[in-house]
N, C-alpha and C positions, 0 to 999 in steps of 0.2 A: 502493251508496249507503247511507250511514249518516247518518240524519237524525232530527231532532226535529220534532214537530208540537206547537206550543204555542198558548196562548190561554186566555182566561177560560172558566170553566165555562159550557157552553151554546153555545160558539162553533162547534161542529160538528166538533171534533177526532176523535171516535170515528167519525162517518160518513165524514169525509174519509180517515181512516187506512185504513179498509177498502178504499175505492176506490183510493187512491194505492198502497197496498201491492200490490194486484193489478196495477195498471198498471206498477209499477216492479219487480215480481217479487221482493219482499222481504217478510218477515213483519212484520205490525203487532203491536207489543208494547204492550199497554195495561195500565197498573197498575190502572186502575179495573176492568177485566174480571177481572184476577187477584184483586183484593180481593173483588169480588162473588162469584166462584166459591168462594173460601175461606169467605165468609160463608154462602153457600148450603149448602156441605158441612159447616158448623159445625166447621171445623178450629180448632186453638188460635189460629193466626194470624188466621183469619177472625173469631173471637170478639173478639180484641183489636182488630182493625181496625174492626169494627162499632161499637164504642163511640165511636171518633173520627168515623167516617163519619156516624153518626146525628146527631152534634152539628155537622156541617159543618166539622170540623177535619181537618187533614192527619194521616195515619197517621205515627207517628214514623219518622225517617230510618233508624234501624238496621234496622227491619223492612222498609221499602221497599227500601233498598239491597241487602239480602240477596236479596230476591226478584228484583230487576233483574239482579244479578250472575249468579244461577243461570239466569235466562231467556236472557241474552245469551251464555251458555256453551253453549247448545243448538246442535246442528248446523245447523239451518235459519237461524240468525242469523250464521253464519260469513261469508257473502258480503254481508251488509248487513242493515239493519233500519230500521224506522220506529218510533220511540218516541213514545207518546202518553201524556202525564200524568206524565212524568219527564224531567228533574229539576224539582222544585217549589221548592227552596230553594237558596240560594247554596252551602251545604255539600254538597248533592247534585251540584252542578256538578263539584266537585273529585272526588267519588267516581266520577261517570260518566267523567270524563277518565281516571282510573286504570283503570276497567274496560275502556274502549276501548283504551287503551295496552297493557294486559296482553295483549290479543289482537293487538297489532301494528298497530293502526289509529288513525284519527282521525275526528272528525265531518266530514261533507261540507257539511251545511246545517242551518239552523234556520228553520222556517217558522212565523210567528206569525199565526194567524187573528184578525182584529179585527172587532168589532161593537159597536153601541150597547148600553149596559147594559139598557135597557128591552126591546130585542129578545131579549137573552140571558135575562132573567127570564121573559119570555113563553114562549120556547122550552122552558125547563126546567120551567115549571109545566104546559105541555101534555104534555111527556114524562112527568112524574110521573103524570098522569091516565091516559095510554095504557099506560105500562109498569108502573104500580103501584109506583113507586120511593118507598119511605118516606123516603129521604134527600133528597127534593126538595120539602119544604114551602116556602112563600114566605119565611118567616123564615130557614130554613136556606139557601135559594138566595141571598138577599141577603147573608147572613153569608159564604157561600163566595165571593161576588164581592169582598167586603172582604178576605178572607184572601188571595185571588189578588193583589189590588192591592198589599197590604203585603208578601207573601212571595215571590211568583213573578214578578210584573212586573219587578222589578229584574234578573232573569236576562236579560231581553231586551237590556239595556245591555251586559252581559258578552259576549253572543254578537254584538252589533253591533260592539263593539270588536275582536272577532276576525275580523270580515268575513264572518261566517256567516249573519247574519240577513236575512230578507226578510219583510216584512209583506204580508199578502194580505187583501182584503175577504172576510169569511166570510159575508156575506149574499147570498142568491140561491139559484137552483136548484143542486142537488148537482153536476151536471155542469159548470155555469158556474164554480163555486168550484174544482172539480178542475182545470179548464183554466187558471184563474188561477194555481193553485199550481204546476202543471207548467211554465207559462211563467216563473214567478218562479224556479223551480229551475234552469232553463237559464241565467238571468242570473248566478246565483251559482256554478254549477259550471263555467262556461266559463273 
């Protein structure tokens, strides 16, 4: 299974990615985790990414694309993957198509988690308190929602036109949402 997990910031992509990757026996590939690891290690990429992340903006495509290409070339992604946080722009859709095709494959499914914006903001502010994430102030959280709506939400139309998109309610207990996603995947991959 080669799939994308999409949705606005705070929709639960990271949480669901871990659960679903384990259930589907594929690696979860999160650009957010890769960025945060690089920031923590103060790598040149991390220092560059941090400037954008702290402002609530997307890290430039060329940096993100190179990271994703490298990660999907690793052995554990050969039989499938669950991408969380990529693609985020229309240009990245084409790059991902090329990356997957270079490995002789195609995407199987795109799952979009959906939730009310007030639920999302509340979740992210709570996460900021518990995780100490400096990139999650209320102003930045709301800006990230706006950036998602403007730049990433249009990707859902592209994947819907390809017959790959299923939307799933991202509100509820973790296991409930996971079961909804797995049920939705069956409808699109059959």
